[in-house]
N, C-alpha and C positions, 0 to 999 in steps of 0.2 A: 516317440515317447515324449510326453509333456515334461517340461523342465520347470522347476520352481524358480521364482524370480531371481534369487541370489545366484543361480547357476547360469543365468543369461549373460550374453556378452555385455560389457559395460555400457556401450552406446545404446543397445536395445533396452537395457535396464533403465537408463536415464530417460529415454523417450517414454517408457511406460510410466515412470514417476511423474513426468511433466503432464502426461495425458490424464493421470488420475488426480492431479492437483489443480492445474491452471484453470480449467473450465468451471470448477466448483463454485468459486465466489460469484461468477457471472450467473450461474444457474440460480444460486440463492437470491441474488438481487432481482433477477427476472420474476421469480415466483413471489418474492416478498414485496416488490415495488412496482412491477410492470403488468403482470398478468391480470386481465379483467376478472378472472375467476378466483384468484387467490390473493391478490395484493391487498394488504391490510387485514386479512382474515387470519384466524388462528392457524390455518393450514399454511398460509404464506409465511407467517412469522416463524412457524416451526421449521419449514424448509430453509428459510434464511438463517436461522440459528444453527441448524444442523450443518449448513454449509460453513459457517464460521468455525464450529467445533472441528470439522474435518480439516479445514484449512490450517489450523494451528496444531492439530494432533498428528496429522498424516506425516509431515516431515520427520518428526521425532521417531514415530513408529518405523517408518521406512529406513531411517538411518541406523537405528538400533538393531532391527531384526532382518532387514534385507541387505543393507550395506555392511552390517556387522561392525558399525562404528562405536565409538565411546562417547560418553557425556563430556561436554566441554562448555565452559562459560565464554568461549571465544576471546581469550586474553589478547590485548593489543600489544603483543610482543614486538611488532614492527613499528610501533608508534602510530601516529596519525591523529591522535586526540586533538592536538592543536589545530591541525588542518580542518578537522570536523567542526570544531568550535568556530573557527574563523569563517568557514563557508556558511555556517548557519547564520552568523551575524550578517554577512554580506547579502545572502539570499533573502533573509528576513527584512533587511533594510530596503532591498529592491521591491519586495512585495508591498511594504508600507508606503514607500515613495510612489510607486505606480498607482496605488489606491488613492493617495492624496491628490495626485495629478489628474487621474483619469477615471477614478471610481464613480464619480458623480454622473458621468456621461455614459459609462458602459454598463453599470449595474443598477437595476431597478430595486430600491430598498423594499418596496411593497411586495415584490415577488419573493425576495429573501424572507421577509416576515411571514408570508403565507406558507412557505416551505417549512420554516421553523415551527409554525403553529401546527402544521400537519404532522411534524415529527415529535411534537411535544416538548420542544426546547425553547419555547417562547417565554418562559419564566427564568429569572436570573439563576435560581438554584439549579434547575435542570441543565441550563446552558453551561454553568461552571462545572457541574458534574461530568457532562459530556466532554468539555474541554480538557479537564484533568485526565480523564480516561484515554481520550484520543492522543493527547500530547505525550503522556508518560508511559502508558501501558500498551496501547495499540501500536504506537510507533515502534516499540521494542519488538512486538510480535511480528510486525511487518518486516522489520530488518532481518529477523530470524527466518521468515518464510521466503521473502522475495530476494534478499541479497544472499544470505548464507546458502539456503537450499536451492532456490531456482537458478542462481548464477552457477553454482557448482554442477547442477544437472545439465544446463546448457553447455557448459565446458565439456562435460562427458559426451554430449552428442556430437559436438563439432570436431572436425579434423584438426590436427596439429597445424599451426600457422594461421588459423582463422578463429581461434578460441576467443579472440577479442570481440567477436560478434555476440558472445554471451552477454555483454554489457547492454547493447541496445535491445536485444531480444528479451532479456529479463525486464528491462524498463517498459517495453511494450506490453508484456504480460501484466505488469504492475498497473499499467494505465487502463487496461480494457474494462475491468469491472468497476473502476472508479468512474469511467465515462458513462457506463450504463446507469450507475446510481445517480450521477449528476443529471442525466437526461430525464430521469423520472421525476425530478424536482424543479429543475430550472430551465430557462430558455437557452437559445443557441449560443449567445455570447458567453454566458457563464460556463456552459458545457465545453466550448472550445478553449477558453482561457484556462479553465480548471484542468482539462485533459492535458493541455500543453505543459502546464505547471507540474502536474503529476509525472508526466513523462520525463521532463528535464530533471526533476528531483530524483526519480528512479535511476536515470542515467548517471547523475552525479554520485549517488550513493552506491551504485553498482561498481563504478570506477574505484571508489574508496575501498570497497570490499576486495576487488581484485588486486589492489595495490598493497593493502595492509593485512588482508586475510583475518579480519576481525570485524564484527558488526558494530563495535562501539564508536569508531569515528563517524560512521554514517548516522548512528543513533543520536549523537550529540547534535549533528547538523539538522536531523529530522525534527528533533524536539524544538529547536529554535525556530525553524520554519513553521511548524504547527502553531507555535505561540503567536507568530505574526499573523497567520491565517485567522486565528480565533480573535485577535484584536480587531481585524477587519470585520469579522462576523459580528462581534459585539457592537461595533459602531453601526452596522447596518440594521441590526435587530433592535437595539436599545438606544443607540445614540450616546456619544460620550458627554 
């Protein structure tokens, strides 16, 4: 007899949740940015947008109706806000310092400008609009998906004693679709550096979640890191 998802064993249910969520943004990026048949077309854009909607809606639906959980704003009851703030400042400073020292030799500004033009963010207004959305809204949504939901699901899959593996596994999931997106727009150097940065960011923020059980310390760090990234992007596209 078939069993409904909330009647499955916890580990099986967690595997199902990950299988239904993790591949979706990569599928959206492929059809929206890579496929010769759909990239840049209304069909590709629709699939990409649908993937985004699924990515952000699915965890809430699964939590409320399958896990039978309750709404929560993830209060930082265990602290961590100071750690999040400090880590964001440090990581952001490293990004800006590395760009100042090596950016001119590792990154081709013309390639970045071409990618910006193709994405429609080569005007200051659209660039700032994207920067504000990514920094303050998308960062929050990513913490909710990749830290709160994905970390918890990996913890549900793993045996006692190795639940720490949820941290690198969630960071790897976080990195994959970013790597695919970067590969559609940039050369190998930016793809490698960007993917490494995304993985390390995901690793750090997943550690914060497992330590503090709140998305807000990681969100503070994430916001400051994104600000540093967009400062670099602004310099590459428009020049300071």
